[in-house]
mmCIF file as gemmi writes it, N, C-alpha and C atoms, coordinates in Angstrom:
data_model
loop_
_atom_site.group_PDB
_atom_site.id
_atom_site.type_symbol
_atom_site.label_atom_id
_atom_site.label_alt_id
_atom_site.label_comp_id
_atom_site.label_asym_id
_atom_site.label_entity_id
_atom_site.label_seq_id
_atom_site.pdbx_PDB_ins_code
_atom_site.Cartn_x
_atom_site.Cartn_y
_atom_site.Cartn_z
_atom_site.occupancy
_atom_site.B_iso_or_equiv
_atom_site.pdbx_formal_charge
_atom_site.auth_seq_id
_atom_site.auth_asym_id
_atom_site.pdbx_PDB_model_num
ATOM 1 N N . MET Axp A 1 ? 76.702 146.794 140.299 1 0 ? 1 A 1
ATOM 2 C CA . MET Axp A 1 ? 76.411 148.056 140.928 1 0 ? 1 A 1
ATOM 3 C C . MET Axp A 1 ? 76.644 149.171 139.92 1 0 ? 1 A 1
ATOM 4 N N . ALA Axp A 2 ? 75.682 150.012 139.735 1 0 ? 2 A 1
ATOM 5 C CA . ALA Axp A 2 ? 75.801 151.104 138.778 1 0 ? 2 A 1
ATOM 6 C C . ALA Axp A 2 ? 76.619 152.25 139.368 1 0 ? 2 A 1
ATOM 7 N N . ILE Axp A 3 ? 77.426 152.855 138.525 1 0 ? 3 A 1
ATOM 8 C CA . ILE Axp A 3 ? 78.233 154.002 138.927 1 0 ? 3 A 1
ATOM 9 C C . ILE Axp A 3 ? 77.653 155.228 138.24 1 0 ? 3 A 1
ATOM 10 N N . ASN Axp A 4 ? 77.521 156.303 138.978 1 0 ? 4 A 1
ATOM 11 C CA . ASN Axp A 4 ? 77.045 157.572 138.43 1 0 ? 4 A 1
ATOM 12 C C . ASN Axp A 4 ? 78.237 158.469 138.132 1 0 ? 4 A 1
ATOM 13 N N . ALA Axp A 5 ? 78.055 159.387 137.188 1 0 ? 5 A 1
ATOM 14 C CA . ALA Axp A 5 ? 79.122 160.326 136.858 1 0 ? 5 A 1
ATOM 15 C C . ALA Axp A 5 ? 79.532 161.131 138.091 1 0 ? 5 A 1
ATOM 16 N N . SER Axp A 6 ? 78.596 161.408 138.975 1 0 ? 6 A 1
ATOM 17 C CA . SER Axp A 6 ? 78.91 162.18 140.185 1 0 ? 6 A 1
ATOM 18 C C . SER Axp A 6 ? 79.808 161.393 141.144 1 0 ? 6 A 1
ATOM 19 N N . ASP Axp A 7 ? 79.894 160.069 140.986 1 0 ? 7 A 1
ATOM 20 C CA . ASP Axp A 7 ? 80.773 159.229 141.81 1 0 ? 7 A 1
ATOM 21 C C . ASP Axp A 7 ? 82.232 159.318 141.37 1 0 ? 7 A 1
ATOM 22 N N . VAL Axp A 8 ? 82.462 159.733 140.135 1 0 ? 8 A 1
ATOM 23 C CA . VAL Axp A 8 ? 83.807 159.749 139.574 1 0 ? 8 A 1
ATOM 24 C C . VAL Axp A 8 ? 84.494 161.048 139.976 1 0 ? 8 A 1
ATOM 25 N N . LYS Axp A 9 ? 85.524 160.901 140.819 1 0 ? 9 A 1
ATOM 26 C CA . LYS Axp A 9 ? 86.273 162.043 141.324 1 0 ? 9 A 1
ATOM 27 C C . LYS Axp A 9 ? 87.759 161.699 141.295 1 0 ? 9 A 1
ATOM 28 N N . VAL Axp A 10 ? 88.594 162.726 141.168 1 0 ? 10 A 1
ATOM 29 C CA . VAL Axp A 10 ? 90.039 162.525 141.171 1 0 ? 10 A 1
ATOM 30 C C . VAL Axp A 10 ? 90.447 161.866 142.483 1 0 ? 10 A 1
ATOM 31 N N . GLY Axp A 11 ? 91.255 160.822 142.378 1 0 ? 11 A 1
ATOM 32 C CA . GLY Axp A 11 ? 91.739 160.084 143.536 1 0 ? 11 A 1
ATOM 33 C C . GLY Axp A 11 ? 90.936 158.837 143.863 1 0 ? 11 A 1
ATOM 34 N N . ARG Axp A 12 ? 89.745 158.736 143.321 1 0 ? 12 A 1
ATOM 35 C CA . ARG Axp A 12 ? 88.905 157.573 143.591 1 0 ? 12 A 1
ATOM 36 C C . ARG Axp A 12 ? 89.362 156.38 142.774 1 0 ? 12 A 1
ATOM 37 N N . VAL Axp A 13 ? 89.201 155.191 143.326 1 0 ? 13 A 1
ATOM 38 C CA . VAL Axp A 13 ? 89.609 153.949 142.665 1 0 ? 13 A 1
ATOM 39 C C . VAL Axp A 13 ? 88.365 153.139 142.337 1 0 ? 13 A 1
ATOM 40 N N . PHE Axp A 14 ? 88.339 152.612 141.127 1 0 ? 14 A 1
ATOM 41 C CA . PHE Axp A 14 ? 87.233 151.797 140.649 1 0 ? 14 A 1
ATOM 42 C C . PHE Axp A 14 ? 87.76 150.444 140.198 1 0 ? 14 A 1
ATOM 43 N N . ILE Axp A 15 ? 86.914 149.437 140.253 1 0 ? 15 A 1
ATOM 44 C CA . ILE Axp A 15 ? 87.247 148.087 139.785 1 0 ? 15 A 1
ATOM 45 C C . ILE Axp A 15 ? 86.432 147.807 138.529 1 0 ? 15 A 1
ATOM 46 N N . THR Axp A 16 ? 87.103 147.276 137.495 1 0 ? 16 A 1
ATOM 47 C CA . THR Axp A 16 ? 86.394 146.903 136.277 1 0 ? 16 A 1
ATOM 48 C C . THR Axp A 16 ? 85.856 145.487 136.43 1 0 ? 16 A 1
ATOM 49 N N . VAL Axp A 17 ? 85.053 145.059 135.473 1 0 ? 17 A 1
ATOM 50 C CA . VAL Axp A 17 ? 84.501 143.705 135.51 1 0 ? 17 A 1
ATOM 51 C C . VAL Axp A 17 ? 85.594 142.641 135.359 1 0 ? 17 A 1
ATOM 52 N N . THR Axp A 18 ? 86.765 143.034 134.854 1 0 ? 18 A 1
ATOM 53 C CA . THR Axp A 18 ? 87.888 142.097 134.731 1 0 ? 18 A 1
ATOM 54 C C . THR Axp A 18 ? 88.873 142.243 135.894 1 0 ? 18 A 1
ATOM 55 N N . ASN Axp A 19 ? 88.446 142.904 136.969 1 0 ? 19 A 1
ATOM 56 C CA . ASN Axp A 19 ? 89.237 143.1 138.196 1 0 ? 19 A 1
ATOM 57 C C . ASN Axp A 19 ? 90.46 143.989 138.024 1 0 ? 19 A 1
ATOM 58 N N . GLN Axp A 20 ? 90.45 144.873 137.057 1 0 ? 20 A 1
ATOM 59 C CA . GLN Axp A 20 ? 91.507 145.867 136.947 1 0 ? 20 A 1
ATOM 60 C C . GLN Axp A 20 ? 91.121 147.039 137.852 1 0 ? 20 A 1
ATOM 61 N N . GLU Axp A 21 ? 92.097 147.595 138.56 1 0 ? 21 A 1
ATOM 62 C CA . GLU Axp A 21 ? 91.85 148.777 139.375 1 0 ? 21 A 1
ATOM 63 C C . GLU Axp A 21 ? 92.196 150.009 138.553 1 0 ? 21 A 1
ATOM 64 N N . ARG Axp A 22 ? 91.328 151.021 138.62 1 0 ? 22 A 1
ATOM 65 C CA . ARG Axp A 22 ? 91.559 152.269 137.893 1 0 ? 22 A 1
ATOM 66 C C . ARG Axp A 22 ? 91.433 153.437 138.857 1 0 ? 22 A 1
ATOM 67 N N . LYS Axp A 23 ? 92.507 154.215 138.965 1 0 ? 23 A 1
ATOM 68 C CA . LYS Axp A 23 ? 92.525 155.373 139.852 1 0 ? 23 A 1
ATOM 69 C C . LYS Axp A 23 ? 92.427 156.637 138.999 1 0 ? 23 A 1
ATOM 70 N N . VAL Axp A 24 ? 91.392 157.417 139.233 1 0 ? 24 A 1
ATOM 71 C CA . VAL Axp A 24 ? 91.155 158.631 138.455 1 0 ? 24 A 1
ATOM 72 C C . VAL Axp A 24 ? 92.228 159.664 138.794 1 0 ? 24 A 1
ATOM 73 N N . THR Axp A 25 ? 92.921 160.164 137.771 1 0 ? 25 A 1
ATOM 74 C CA . THR Axp A 25 ? 93.963 161.162 137.975 1 0 ? 25 A 1
ATOM 75 C C . THR Axp A 25 ? 93.553 162.545 137.49 1 0 ? 25 A 1
ATOM 76 N N . GLU Axp A 26 ? 92.585 162.599 136.567 1 0 ? 26 A 1
ATOM 77 C CA . GLU Axp A 26 ? 92.13 163.894 136.056 1 0 ? 26 A 1
ATOM 78 C C . GLU Axp A 26 ? 90.803 163.713 135.335 1 0 ? 26 A 1
ATOM 79 N N . ILE Axp A 27 ? 89.952 164.711 135.474 1 0 ? 27 A 1
ATOM 80 C CA . ILE Axp A 27 ? 88.727 164.789 134.675 1 0 ? 27 A 1
ATOM 81 C C . ILE Axp A 27 ? 88.865 166.072 133.876 1 0 ? 27 A 1
ATOM 82 N N . THR Axp A 28 ? 88.929 165.944 132.574 1 0 ? 28 A 1
ATOM 83 C CA . THR Axp A 28 ? 89.187 167.098 131.72 1 0 ? 28 A 1
ATOM 84 C C . THR Axp A 28 ? 87.942 167.98 131.578 1 0 ? 28 A 1
ATOM 85 N N . ALA Axp A 29 ? 88.155 169.181 131.092 1 0 ? 29 A 1
ATOM 86 C CA . ALA Axp A 29 ? 87.066 170.144 130.915 1 0 ? 29 A 1
ATOM 87 C C . ALA Axp A 29 ? 85.995 169.624 129.952 1 0 ? 29 A 1
ATOM 88 N N . ASP Axp A 30 ? 86.402 168.762 129.011 1 0 ? 30 A 1
ATOM 89 C CA . ASP Axp A 30 ? 85.428 168.222 128.06 1 0 ? 30 A 1
ATOM 90 C C . ASP Axp A 30 ? 84.865 166.869 128.505 1 0 ? 30 A 1
ATOM 91 N N . GLY Axp A 31 ? 85.05 166.521 129.787 1 0 ? 31 A 1
ATOM 92 C CA . GLY Axp A 31 ? 84.408 165.333 130.351 1 0 ? 31 A 1
ATOM 93 C C . GLY Axp A 31 ? 85.092 164.01 130.077 1 0 ? 31 A 1
ATOM 94 N N . ARG Axp A 32 ? 86.389 164.039 129.854 1 0 ? 32 A 1
ATOM 95 C CA . ARG Axp A 32 ? 87.134 162.794 129.65 1 0 ? 32 A 1
ATOM 96 C C . ARG Axp A 32 ? 87.862 162.434 130.942 1 0 ? 32 A 1
ATOM 97 N N . VAL Axp A 33 ? 88.091 161.135 131.14 1 0 ? 33 A 1
ATOM 98 C CA . VAL Axp A 33 ? 88.672 160.649 132.388 1 0 ? 33 A 1
ATOM 99 C C . VAL Axp A 33 ? 90.056 160.065 132.135 1 0 ? 33 A 1
ATOM 100 N N . LYS Axp A 34 ? 91.059 160.674 132.766 1 0 ? 34 A 1
ATOM 101 C CA . LYS Axp A 34 ? 92.412 160.119 132.728 1 0 ? 34 A 1
ATOM 102 C C . LYS Axp A 34 ? 92.584 159.301 133.995 1 0 ? 34 A 1
ATOM 103 N N . TYR Axp A 35 ? 93.235 158.149 133.865 1 0 ? 35 A 1
ATOM 104 C CA . TYR Axp A 35 ? 93.391 157.272 135.016 1 0 ? 35 A 1
ATOM 105 C C . TYR Axp A 35 ? 94.668 156.453 134.934 1 0 ? 35 A 1
ATOM 106 N N . ASP Axp A 36 ? 95.11 155.994 136.106 1 0 ? 36 A 1
ATOM 107 C CA . ASP Axp A 36 ? 96.192 155.024 136.201 1 0 ? 36 A 1
ATOM 108 C C . ASP Axp A 36 ? 95.543 153.676 136.454 1 0 ? 36 A 1
ATOM 109 N N . ALA Axp A 37 ? 96.222 152.609 136.097 1 0 ? 37 A 1
ATOM 110 C CA . ALA Axp A 37 ? 95.643 151.272 136.241 1 0 ? 37 A 1
ATOM 111 C C . ALA Axp A 37 ? 96.663 150.31 136.822 1 0 ? 37 A 1
ATOM 112 N N . ARG Axp A 38 ? 96.138 149.255 137.429 1 0 ? 38 A 1
ATOM 113 C CA . ARG Axp A 38 ? 96.966 148.143 137.903 1 0 ? 38 A 1
ATOM 114 C C . ARG Axp A 38 ? 96.082 146.917 138.015 1 0 ? 38 A 1
ATOM 115 N N . SER Axp A 39 ? 96.735 145.765 138.052 1 0 ? 39 A 1
ATOM 116 C CA . SER Axp A 39 ? 95.969 144.532 138.23 1 0 ? 39 A 1
ATOM 117 C C . SER Axp A 39 ? 95.493 144.463 139.675 1 0 ? 39 A 1
ATOM 118 N N . ALA Axp A 40 ? 94.519 143.655 139.929 1 0 ? 40 A 1
ATOM 119 C CA . ALA Axp A 40 ? 93.93 143.554 141.265 1 0 ? 40 A 1
ATOM 120 C C . ALA Axp A 40 ? 94.887 142.949 142.284 1 0 ? 40 A 1
ATOM 121 N N . ASN Axp A 41 ? 96.017 142.423 141.856 1 0 ? 41 A 1
ATOM 122 C CA . ASN Axp A 41 ? 96.951 141.814 142.806 1 0 ? 41 A 1
ATOM 123 C C . ASN Axp A 41 ? 97.888 142.83 143.451 1 0 ? 41 A 1
ATOM 124 N N . GLY Axp A 42 ? 97.644 144.109 143.207 1 0 ? 42 A 1
ATOM 125 C CA . GLY Axp A 42 ? 98.408 145.154 143.879 1 0 ? 42 A 1
ATOM 126 C C . GLY Axp A 42 ? 99.711 145.541 143.217 1 0 ? 42 A 1
ATOM 127 N N . ALA Axp A 43 ? 99.859 145.277 141.939 1 0 ? 43 A 1
ATOM 128 C CA . ALA Axp A 43 ? 101.046 145.711 141.21 1 0 ? 43 A 1
ATOM 129 C C . ALA Axp A 43 ? 101.126 147.242 141.257 1 0 ? 43 A 1
ATOM 130 N N . SER Axp A 44 ? 102.224 147.797 140.816 1 0 ? 44 A 1
ATOM 131 C CA . SER Axp A 44 ? 102.352 149.252 140.84 1 0 ? 44 A 1
ATOM 132 C C . SER Axp A 44 ? 101.469 149.893 139.768 1 0 ? 44 A 1
ATOM 133 N N . TRP Axp A 45 ? 101.107 151.145 140.023 1 0 ? 45 A 1
ATOM 134 C CA . TRP Axp A 45 ? 100.247 151.885 139.1 1 0 ? 45 A 1
ATOM 135 C C . TRP Axp A 45 ? 101.023 152.272 137.851 1 0 ? 45 A 1
ATOM 136 N N . SER Axp A 46 ? 100.353 152.269 136.706 1 0 ? 46 A 1
ATOM 137 C CA . SER Axp A 46 ? 100.926 152.751 135.453 1 0 ? 46 A 1
ATOM 138 C C . SER Axp A 46 ? 99.824 153.472 134.689 1 0 ? 46 A 1
ATOM 139 N N . PRO Axp A 47 ? 100.195 154.336 133.738 1 0 ? 47 A 1
ATOM 140 C CA . PRO Axp A 47 ? 99.151 155.05 132.992 1 0 ? 47 A 1
ATOM 141 C C . PRO Axp A 47 ? 98.189 154.064 132.335 1 0 ? 47 A 1
ATOM 142 N N . GLY Axp A 48 ? 96.911 154.256 132.556 1 0 ? 48 A 1
ATOM 143 C CA . GLY Axp A 48 ? 95.919 153.341 132.014 1 0 ? 48 A 1
ATOM 144 C C . GLY Axp A 48 ? 95.179 153.909 130.829 1 0 ? 48 A 1
ATOM 145 N N . SER Axp A 49 ? 95.06 155.217 130.787 1 0 ? 49 A 1
ATOM 146 C CA . SER Axp A 49 ? 94.35 155.838 129.673 1 0 ? 49 A 1
ATOM 147 C C . SER Axp A 49 ? 95.356 156.454 128.716 1 0 ? 49 A 1
ATOM 148 N N . THR Axp A 50 ? 94.973 156.526 127.464 1 0 ? 50 A 1
ATOM 149 C CA . THR Axp A 50 ? 95.803 157.198 126.481 1 0 ? 50 A 1
ATOM 150 C C . THR Axp A 50 ? 95.758 158.69 126.787 1 0 ? 50 A 1
ATOM 151 N N . LEU Axp A 51 ? 96.9 159.286 127.02 1 0 ? 51 A 1
ATOM 152 C CA . LEU Axp A 51 ? 96.922 160.69 127.42 1 0 ? 51 A 1
ATOM 153 C C . LEU Axp A 51 ? 96.35 161.614 126.36 1 0 ? 51 A 1
ATOM 154 N N . SER Axp A 52 ? 96.528 161.27 125.093 1 0 ? 52 A 1
ATOM 155 C CA . SER Axp A 52 ? 96.032 162.137 124.027 1 0 ? 52 A 1
ATOM 156 C C . SER Axp A 52 ? 94.552 161.923 123.734 1 0 ? 52 A 1
ATOM 157 N N . ASN Axp A 53 ? 93.996 160.784 124.154 1 0 ? 53 A 1
ATOM 158 C CA . ASN Axp A 53 ? 92.586 160.507 123.871 1 0 ? 53 A 1
ATOM 159 C C . ASN Axp A 53 ? 91.981 159.634 124.975 1 0 ? 53 A 1
ATOM 160 N N . PRO Axp A 54 ? 91.855 160.188 126.192 1 0 ? 54 A 1
ATOM 161 C CA . PRO Axp A 54 ? 91.275 159.393 127.281 1 0 ? 54 A 1
ATOM 162 C C . PRO Axp A 54 ? 89.798 159.124 127.021 1 0 ? 54 A 1
ATOM 163 N N . PRO Axp A 55 ? 89.241 158.107 127.68 1 0 ? 55 A 1
ATOM 164 C CA . PRO Axp A 55 ? 87.834 157.774 127.442 1 0 ? 55 A 1
ATOM 165 C C . PRO Axp A 55 ? 86.892 158.872 127.952 1 0 ? 55 A 1
ATOM 166 N N . THR Axp A 56 ? 85.734 158.929 127.345 1 0 ? 56 A 1
ATOM 167 C CA . THR Axp A 56 ? 84.701 159.83 127.837 1 0 ? 56 A 1
ATOM 168 C C . THR Axp A 56 ? 84.219 159.324 129.19 1 0 ? 56 A 1
ATOM 169 N N . MET Axp A 57 ? 83.561 160.177 129.932 1 0 ? 57 A 1
ATOM 170 C CA . MET Axp A 57 ? 83.015 159.778 131.22 1 0 ? 57 A 1
ATOM 171 C C . MET Axp A 57 ? 82.099 158.569 131.039 1 0 ? 57 A 1
ATOM 172 N N . GLU Axp A 58 ? 81.281 158.596 130.006 1 0 ? 58 A 1
ATOM 173 C CA . GLU Axp A 58 ? 80.343 157.505 129.741 1 0 ? 58 A 1
ATOM 174 C C . GLU Axp A 58 ? 81.073 156.175 129.535 1 0 ? 58 A 1
ATOM 175 N N . LYS Axp A 59 ? 82.137 156.18 128.739 1 0 ? 59 A 1
ATOM 176 C CA . LYS Axp A 59 ? 82.902 154.945 128.484 1 0 ? 59 A 1
ATOM 177 C C . LYS Axp A 59 ? 83.612 154.463 129.745 1 0 ? 59 A 1
ATOM 178 N N . PHE Axp A 60 ? 84.13 155.4 130.547 1 0 ? 60 A 1
ATOM 179 C CA . PHE Axp A 60 ? 84.792 155.022 131.795 1 0 ? 60 A 1
ATOM 180 C C . PHE Axp A 60 ? 83.798 154.334 132.726 1 0 ? 60 A 1
ATOM 181 N N . ILE Axp A 61 ? 82.624 154.911 132.865 1 0 ? 61 A 1
ATOM 182 C CA . ILE Axp A 61 ? 81.589 154.341 133.738 1 0 ? 61 A 1
ATOM 183 C C . ILE Axp A 61 ? 81.156 152.966 133.245 1 0 ? 61 A 1
ATOM 184 N N . GLU Axp A 62 ? 81.006 152.803 131.937 1 0 ? 62 A 1
ATOM 185 C CA . GLU Axp A 62 ? 80.609 151.511 131.373 1 0 ? 62 A 1
ATOM 186 C C . GLU Axp A 62 ? 81.613 150.413 131.723 1 0 ? 62 A 1
ATOM 187 N N . ALA Axp A 63 ? 82.9 150.759 131.759 1 0 ? 63 A 1
ATOM 188 C CA . ALA Axp A 63 ? 83.945 149.766 132.005 1 0 ? 63 A 1
ATOM 189 C C . ALA Axp A 63 ? 84.078 149.405 133.486 1 0 ? 63 A 1
ATOM 190 N N . CYS Axp A 64 ? 83.604 150.275 134.368 1 0 ? 64 A 1
ATOM 191 C CA . CYS Axp A 64 ? 83.785 150.05 135.806 1 0 ? 64 A 1
ATOM 192 C C . CYS Axp A 64 ? 82.572 149.364 136.42 1 0 ? 64 A 1
ATOM 193 N N . ASP Axp A 65 ? 82.875 148.515 137.401 1 0 ? 65 A 1
ATOM 194 C CA . ASP Axp A 65 ? 81.838 147.75 138.078 1 0 ? 65 A 1
ATOM 195 C C . ASP Axp A 65 ? 81.457 148.362 139.415 1 0 ? 65 A 1
ATOM 196 N N . ARG Axp A 66 ? 82.471 148.848 140.159 1 0 ? 66 A 1
ATOM 197 C CA . ARG Axp A 66 ? 82.185 149.414 141.474 1 0 ? 66 A 1
ATOM 198 C C . ARG Axp A 66 ? 83.352 150.299 141.917 1 0 ? 66 A 1
ATOM 199 N N . ALA Axp A 67 ? 83.07 151.177 142.869 1 0 ? 67 A 1
ATOM 200 C CA . ALA Axp A 67 ? 84.093 152.036 143.452 1 0 ? 67 A 1
ATOM 201 C C . ALA Axp A 67 ? 84.64 151.367 144.706 1 0 ? 67 A 1
ATOM 202 N N . VAL Axp A 68 ? 85.931 151.525 144.944 1 0 ? 68 A 1
ATOM 203 C CA . VAL Axp A 68 ? 86.531 150.984 146.159 1 0 ? 68 A 1
ATOM 204 C C . VAL Axp A 68 ? 87.342 152.029 146.909 1 0 ? 68 A 1
ATOM 205 N N . GLY Axp A 69 ? 87.665 153.124 146.249 1 0 ? 69 A 1
ATOM 206 C CA . GLY Axp A 69 ? 88.485 154.158 146.868 1 0 ? 69 A 1
ATOM 207 C C . GLY Axp A 69 ? 87.653 155.161 147.636 1 0 ? 69 A 1
ATOM 208 N N . PRO Axp A 70 ? 88.324 156.136 148.217 1 0 ? 70 A 1
ATOM 209 C CA . PRO Axp A 70 ? 87.606 157.147 149.002 1 0 ? 70 A 1
ATOM 210 C C . PRO Axp A 70 ? 86.61 157.919 148.152 1 0 ? 70 A 1
ATOM 211 N N . SER Axp A 71 ? 85.544 158.36 148.781 1 0 ? 71 A 1
ATOM 212 C CA . SER Axp A 71 ? 84.489 159.048 148.047 1 0 ? 71 A 1
ATOM 213 C C . SER Axp A 71 ? 84.734 160.553 147.95 1 0 ? 71 A 1
ATOM 214 N N . ALA Axp A 72 ? 85.755 161.053 148.571 1 0 ? 72 A 1
ATOM 215 C CA . ALA Axp A 72 ? 85.99 162.502 148.596 1 0 ? 72 A 1
ATOM 216 C C . ALA Axp A 72 ? 86.592 163.016 147.322 1 0 ? 72 A 1
């Protein structure tokens, strides 16, 4: 399932192709995505992106397979 940049919002959770969950915590002014991550087995959240160099929106979308969190 393709994800669009408009689908990526703070608070939304996405699943990667390796079943990692990624919860968007911030979208920076220059279009980078900060997120927390956890394994699909429900472990606690921990910082998933490098705070000093988070992935671009394009790279975040490429890594994610589908959204599972709220769309708001």
